[in-house]
Gaussian input, Z-matrix of N, CA and C with variables (Angstrom, degrees):
# hf/3-21g

backbone

0 1
 N
 C     1     B1
 C     2     B2     1     A1
 N     3     B3     2     A2     1     D1
 C     4     B4     3     A3     2     D2
 C     5     B5     4     A4     3     D3
 N     6     B6     5     A5     4     D4
 C     7     B7     6     A6     5     D5
 C     8     B8     7     A7     6     D6
 N     9     B9     8     A8     7     D7
 C    10    B10     9     A9     8     D8
 C    11    B11    10    A10     9     D9
 N    12    B12    11    A11    10    D10
 C    13    B13    12    A12    11    D11
 C    14    B14    13    A13    12    D12
 N    15    B15    14    A14    13    D13
 C    16    B16    15    A15    14    D14
 C    17    B17    16    A16    15    D15
 N    18    B18    17    A17    16    D16
 C    19    B19    18    A18    17    D17
 C    20    B20    19    A19    18    D18
 N    21    B21    20    A20    19    D19
 C    22    B22    21    A21    20    D20
 C    23    B23    22    A22    21    D21
 N    24    B24    23    A23    22    D22
 C    25    B25    24    A24    23    D23
 C    26    B26    25    A25    24    D24
 N    27    B27    26    A26    25    D25
 C    28    B28    27    A27    26    D26
 C    29    B29    28    A28    27    D27
 N    30    B30    29    A29    28    D28
 C    31    B31    30    A30    29    D29
 C    32    B32    31    A31    30    D30
 N    33    B33    32    A32    31    D31
 C    34    B34    33    A33    32    D32
 C    35    B35    34    A34    33    D33
 N    36    B36    35    A35    34    D34
 C    37    B37    36    A36    35    D35
 C    38    B38    37    A37    36    D36
 N    39    B39    38    A38    37    D37
 C    40    B40    39    A39    38    D38
 C    41    B41    40    A40    39    D39
 N    42    B42    41    A41    40    D40
 C    43    B43    42    A42    41    D41
 C    44    B44    43    A43    42    D42
 N    45    B45    44    A44    43    D43
 C    46    B46    45    A45    44    D44
 C    47    B47    46    A46    45    D45
 N    48    B48    47    A47    46    D46
 C    49    B49    48    A48    47    D47
 C    50    B50    49    A49    48    D48
 N    51    B51    50    A50    49    D49
 C    52    B52    51    A51    50    D50
 C    53    B53    52    A52    51    D51
 N    54    B54    53    A53    52    D52
 C    55    B55    54    A54    53    D53
 C    56    B56    55    A55    54    D54
 N    57    B57    56    A56    55    D55
 C    58    B58    57    A57    56    D56
 C    59    B59    58    A58    57    D57
 N    60    B60    59    A59    58    D58
 C    61    B61    60    A60    59    D59
 C    62    B62    61    A61    60    D60
 N    63    B63    62    A62    61    D61
 C    64    B64    63    A63    62    D62
 C    65    B65    64    A64    63    D63
 N    66    B66    65    A65    64    D64
 C    67    B67    66    A66    65    D65
 C    68    B68    67    A67    66    D66
 N    69    B69    68    A68    67    D67
 C    70    B70    69    A69    68    D68
 C    71    B71    70    A70    69    D69
 N    72    B72    71    A71    70    D70
 C    73    B73    72    A72    71    D71
 C    74    B74    73    A73    72    D72
 N    75    B75    74    A74    73    D73
 C    76    B76    75    A75    74    D74
 C    77    B77    76    A76    75    D75
 N    78    B78    77    A77    76    D76
 C    79    B79    78    A78    77    D77
 C    80    B80    79    A79    78    D78
 N    81    B81    80    A80    79    D79
 C    82    B82    81    A81    80    D80
 C    83    B83    82    A82    81    D81
 N    84    B84    83    A83    82    D82
 C    85    B85    84    A84    83    D83
 C    86    B86    85    A85    84    D84
 N    87    B87    86    A86    85    D85
 C    88    B88    87    A87    86    D86
 C    89    B89    88    A88    87    D87
 N    90    B90    89    A89    88    D88
 C    91    B91    90    A90    89    D89
 C    92    B92    91    A91    90    D90
 N    93    B93    92    A92    91    D91
 C    94    B94    93    A93    92    D92
 C    95    B95    94    A94    93    D93
 N    96    B96    95    A95    94    D94
 C    97    B97    96    A96    95    D95
 C    98    B98    97    A97    96    D96
 N    99    B99    98    A98    97    D97
 C   100   B100    99    A99    98    D98
 C   101   B101   100   A100    99    D99
 N   102   B102   101   A101   100   D100
 C   103   B103   102   A102   101   D101
 C   104   B104   103   A103   102   D102
 N   105   B105   104   A104   103   D103
 C   106   B106   105   A105   104   D104
 C   107   B107   106   A106   105   D105
 N   108   B108   107   A107   106   D106
 C   109   B109   108   A108   107   D107
 C   110   B110   109   A109   108   D108
 N   111   B111   110   A110   109   D109
 C   112   B112   111   A111   110   D110
 C   113   B113   112   A112   111   D111
 N   114   B114   113   A113   112   D112
 C   115   B115   114   A114   113   D113
 C   116   B116   115   A115   114   D114
 N   117   B117   116   A116   115   D115
 C   118   B118   117   A117   116   D116
 C   119   B119   118   A118   117   D117
 N   120   B120   119   A119   118   D118
 C   121   B121   120   A120   119   D119
 C   122   B122   121   A121   120   D120
 N   123   B123   122   A122   121   D121
 C   124   B124   123   A123   122   D122
 C   125   B125   124   A124   123   D123
 N   126   B126   125   A125   124   D124
 C   127   B127   126   A126   125   D125
 C   128   B128   127   A127   126   D126
 N   129   B129   128   A128   127   D127
 C   130   B130   129   A129   128   D128
 C   131   B131   130   A130   129   D129
 N   132   B132   131   A131   130   D130
 C   133   B133   132   A132   131   D131
 C   134   B134   133   A133   132   D132
 N   135   B135   134   A134   133   D133
 C   136   B136   135   A135   134   D134
 C   137   B137   136   A136   135   D135
 N   138   B138   137   A137   136   D136
 C   139   B139   138   A138   137   D137
 C   140   B140   139   A139   138   D138
 N   141   B141   140   A140   139   D139
 C   142   B142   141   A141   140   D140
 C   143   B143   142   A142   141   D141
 N   144   B144   143   A143   142   D142
 C   145   B145   144   A144   143   D143
 C   146   B146   145   A145   144   D144
 N   147   B147   146   A146   145   D145
 C   148   B148   147   A147   146   D146
 C   149   B149   148   A148   147   D147
 N   150   B150   149   A149   148   D148
 C   151   B151   150   A150   149   D149
 C   152   B152   151   A151   150   D150
 N   153   B153   152   A152   151   D151
 C   154   B154   153   A153   152   D152
 C   155   B155   154   A154   153   D153
 N   156   B156   155   A155   154   D154
 C   157   B157   156   A156   155   D155
 C   158   B158   157   A157   156   D156
 N   159   B159   158   A158   157   D157
 C   160   B160   159   A159   158   D158
 C   161   B161   160   A160   159   D159
 N   162   B162   161   A161   160   D160
 C   163   B163   162   A162   161   D161
 C   164   B164   163   A163   162   D162
 N   165   B165   164   A164   163   D163
 C   166   B166   165   A165   164   D164
 C   167   B167   166   A166   165   D165
 N   168   B168   167   A167   166   D166
 C   169   B169   168   A168   167   D167
 C   170   B170   169   A169   168   D168
 N   171   B171   170   A170   169   D169
 C   172   B172   171   A171   170   D170
 C   173   B173   172   A172   171   D171

   B1=1.4501
   B2=1.5323
   B3=1.3264
   B4=1.4587
   B5=1.5222
   B6=1.3432
   B7=1.4578
   B8=1.5248
   B9=1.3170
   B10=1.4692
   B11=1.5239
   B12=1.3212
   B13=1.4671
   B14=1.5301
   B15=1.3172
   B16=1.4623
   B17=1.5312
   B18=1.3284
   B19=1.4619
   B20=1.5207
   B21=1.3228
   B22=1.4667
   B23=1.5265
   B24=1.3183
   B25=1.4706
   B26=1.5235
   B27=1.3358
   B28=1.4648
   B29=1.5300
   B30=1.3076
   B31=1.4544
   B32=1.5313
   B33=1.3168
   B34=1.4671
   B35=1.5274
   B36=1.3162
   B37=1.4675
   B38=1.5243
   B39=1.3292
   B40=1.4547
   B41=1.5138
   B42=1.3236
   B43=1.4654
   B44=1.5243
   B45=1.3231
   B46=1.4683
   B47=1.5339
   B48=1.3283
   B49=1.4649
   B50=1.5273
   B51=1.3180
   B52=1.4667
   B53=1.5261
   B54=1.3145
   B55=1.4599
   B56=1.5283
   B57=1.3290
   B58=1.4623
   B59=1.5276
   B60=1.3373
   B61=1.4723
   B62=1.5280
   B63=1.3253
   B64=1.4624
   B65=1.5309
   B66=1.3151
   B67=1.4677
   B68=1.5270
   B69=1.3225
   B70=1.4643
   B71=1.5235
   B72=1.3212
   B73=1.4663
   B74=1.5320
   B75=1.3332
   B76=1.4716
   B77=1.5267
   B78=1.3380
   B79=1.4586
   B80=1.5225
   B81=1.3236
   B82=1.4605
   B83=1.5136
   B84=1.3349
   B85=1.4567
   B86=1.5299
   B87=1.3066
   B88=1.4738
   B89=1.5203
   B90=1.3207
   B91=1.4673
   B92=1.5280
   B93=1.3165
   B94=1.4629
   B95=1.5238
   B96=1.3241
   B97=1.4609
   B98=1.5282
   B99=1.3216
   B100=1.4627
   B101=1.5231
   B102=1.3211
   B103=1.4571
   B104=1.5331
   B105=1.3184
   B106=1.4660
   B107=1.5283
   B108=1.3159
   B109=1.4620
   B110=1.5235
   B111=1.3124
   B112=1.4687
   B113=1.5330
   B114=1.3138
   B115=1.4668
   B116=1.5245
   B117=1.3173
   B118=1.4702
   B119=1.5246
   B120=1.3313
   B121=1.4775
   B122=1.5244
   B123=1.3389
   B124=1.4664
   B125=1.5200
   B126=1.3358
   B127=1.4597
   B128=1.5310
   B129=1.3357
   B130=1.4640
   B131=1.5255
   B132=1.3149
   B133=1.4650
   B134=1.5225
   B135=1.3136
   B136=1.4614
   B137=1.5237
   B138=1.3166
   B139=1.4664
   B140=1.5337
   B141=1.3244
   B142=1.4670
   B143=1.5230
   B144=1.3274
   B145=1.4687
   B146=1.5345
   B147=1.2958
   B148=1.4731
   B149=1.5312
   B150=1.3143
   B151=1.4675
   B152=1.5314
   B153=1.3347
   B154=1.4663
   B155=1.5264
   B156=1.3182
   B157=1.4609
   B158=1.5218
   B159=1.3150
   B160=1.4663
   B161=1.5250
   B162=1.2905
   B163=1.4497
   B164=1.5268
   B165=1.3214
   B166=1.4566
   B167=1.5065
   B168=1.3031
   B169=1.4498
   B170=1.5183
   B171=1.3220
   B172=1.4676
   B173=1.5013
   A1=111.21
   A2=117.18
   A3=119.43
   A4=111.80
   A5=117.35
   A6=120.35
   A7=109.97
   A8=116.02
   A9=120.50
   A10=110.48
   A11=116.78
   A12=121.78
   A13=110.61
   A14=116.49
   A15=120.87
   A16=110.76
   A17=116.88
   A18=120.63
   A19=112.02
   A20=116.76
   A21=120.21
   A22=110.28
   A23=117.34
   A24=119.82
   A25=111.17
   A26=118.28
   A27=120.84
   A28=110.33
   A29=116.96
   A30=122.08
   A31=110.20
   A32=116.98
   A33=121.82
   A34=110.23
   A35=117.46
   A36=120.49
   A37=110.40
   A38=116.85
   A39=120.79
   A40=112.26
   A41=116.64
   A42=120.64
   A43=110.63
   A44=116.37
   A45=119.76
   A46=110.93
   A47=116.02
   A48=120.46
   A49=110.50
   A50=116.25
   A51=120.09
   A52=111.27
   A53=117.35
   A54=120.83
   A55=110.42
   A56=116.94
   A57=120.87
   A58=111.17
   A59=116.35
   A60=119.96
   A61=111.06
   A62=116.70
   A63=120.70
   A64=111.15
   A65=116.01
   A66=119.81
   A67=110.46
   A68=116.14
   A69=120.89
   A70=111.93
   A71=116.83
   A72=120.24
   A73=111.71
   A74=116.39
   A75=123.11
   A76=112.98
   A77=116.98
   A78=120.99
   A79=111.68
   A80=116.56
   A81=122.61
   A82=108.86
   A83=115.73
   A84=117.70
   A85=108.21
   A86=116.56
   A87=121.55
   A88=111.65
   A89=116.64
   A90=119.54
   A91=111.92
   A92=117.14
   A93=120.98
   A94=110.43
   A95=115.74
   A96=121.02
   A97=110.91
   A98=116.72
   A99=120.46
   A100=112.14
   A101=117.60
   A102=121.16
   A103=111.03
   A104=116.31
   A105=119.91
   A106=111.81
   A107=116.99
   A108=120.16
   A109=110.89
   A110=116.79
   A111=120.52
   A112=110.67
   A113=116.98
   A114=120.21
   A115=111.15
   A116=116.33
   A117=120.37
   A118=110.41
   A119=116.49
   A120=120.51
   A121=111.27
   A122=117.10
   A123=120.35
   A124=111.02
   A125=116.91
   A126=120.02
   A127=109.92
   A128=115.37
   A129=119.34
   A130=111.03
   A131=116.83
   A132=119.85
   A133=111.49
   A134=116.71
   A135=119.91
   A136=112.61
   A137=118.17
   A138=120.91
   A139=112.46
   A140=117.25
   A141=120.20
   A142=111.02
   A143=117.17
   A144=119.87
   A145=109.40
   A146=116.05
   A147=121.15
   A148=112.33
   A149=117.82
   A150=121.11
   A151=112.95
   A152=116.85
   A153=121.13
   A154=113.16
   A155=117.48
   A156=120.84
   A157=110.28
   A158=115.29
   A159=119.87
   A160=108.27
   A161=115.18
   A162=121.79
   A163=106.82
   A164=115.83
   A165=120.61
   A166=109.56
   A167=116.15
   A168=120.04
   A169=108.79
   A170=114.96
   A171=118.31
   A172=110.34
   D1=-31.50
   D2=-179.02
   D3=-62.75
   D4=-39.76
   D5=178.73
   D6=-65.19
   D7=-45.48
   D8=178.04
   D9=-58.59
   D10=-48.76
   D11=-179.10
   D12=-59.70
   D13=-44.43
   D14=-179.67
   D15=-62.01
   D16=-43.17
   D17=179.51
   D18=-65.40
   D19=-41.98
   D20=178.90
   D21=-65.16
   D22=-40.62
   D23=178.96
   D24=-65.92
   D25=-34.11
   D26=174.51
   D27=-65.84
   D28=-41.46
   D29=177.48
   D30=-61.83
   D31=-44.27
   D32=179.27
   D33=-63.27
   D34=-40.85
   D35=177.72
   D36=-60.36
   D37=-40.24
   D38=176.51
   D39=-64.06
   D40=-38.95
   D41=176.91
   D42=-63.12
   D43=-42.40
   D44=178.80
   D45=-61.77
   D46=-42.35
   D47=179.22
   D48=-61.85
   D49=-47.22
   D50=179.96
   D51=-64.60
   D52=-39.07
   D53=177.73
   D54=-61.18
   D55=-43.09
   D56=177.62
   D57=-63.43
   D58=-38.82
   D59=177.37
   D60=-62.64
   D61=-42.59
   D62=178.78
   D63=-64.35
   D64=-39.61
   D65=178.64
   D66=-66.60
   D67=-43.68
   D68=-178.03
   D69=-64.91
   D70=-29.94
   D71=179.75
   D72=-93.91
   D73=11.08
   D74=176.80
   D75=58.95
   D76=32.10
   D77=176.32
   D78=-88.60
   D79=-9.62
   D80=176.96
   D81=-126.69
   D82=143.64
   D83=171.77
   D84=-87.04
   D85=174.73
   D86=-175.23
   D87=-60.36
   D88=-42.23
   D89=-178.86
   D90=-65.63
   D91=-42.54
   D92=178.02
   D93=-63.03
   D94=-44.76
   D95=179.16
   D96=-58.85
   D97=-49.51
   D98=-177.78
   D99=-64.26
   D100=-38.88
   D101=178.23
   D102=-63.27
   D103=-47.29
   D104=179.53
   D105=-66.82
   D106=-38.24
   D107=177.78
   D108=-63.38
   D109=-40.43
   D110=178.30
   D111=-63.09
   D112=-41.23
   D113=177.58
   D114=-61.93
   D115=-42.61
   D116=177.95
   D117=-63.97
   D118=-42.86
   D119=179.14
   D120=-59.14
   D121=-45.58
   D122=-179.32
   D123=-65.63
   D124=-38.90
   D125=178.07
   D126=-62.45
   D127=-42.02
   D128=179.05
   D129=-63.82
   D130=-44.02
   D131=178.76
   D132=-60.62
   D133=-37.65
   D134=-177.17
   D135=-69.07
   D136=-24.70
   D137=-177.15
   D138=-94.93
   D139=-18.28
   D140=-179.31
   D141=-70.39
   D142=150.67
   D143=173.97
   D144=-59.19
   D145=149.74
   D146=-175.18
   D147=-53.72
   D148=-38.34
   D149=-178.55
   D150=-67.08
   D151=-22.18
   D152=-178.02
   D153=-96.29
   D154=-3.15
   D155=-177.90
   D156=-80.80
   D157=124.58
   D158=175.24
   D159=-162.06
   D160=149.06
   D161=177.16
   D162=-116.29
   D163=124.39
   D164=-179.61
   D165=-119.76
   D166=133.59
   D167=175.32
   D168=-90.34
   D169=138.08
   D170=178.28
   D171=-120.03

């Protein structure tokens, strides 16, 4: 499971990078960006070990 988790987290990191690139090039509006970011966040939470799962408001 550790290998799977590590690979998925690498994939998620790539998604975050690409999402930031799309935002920086104005290919996404704020609502689209936030929706996609939320989906990535939930995917990341679902793959993390239970002890590492937490949601923090900033």
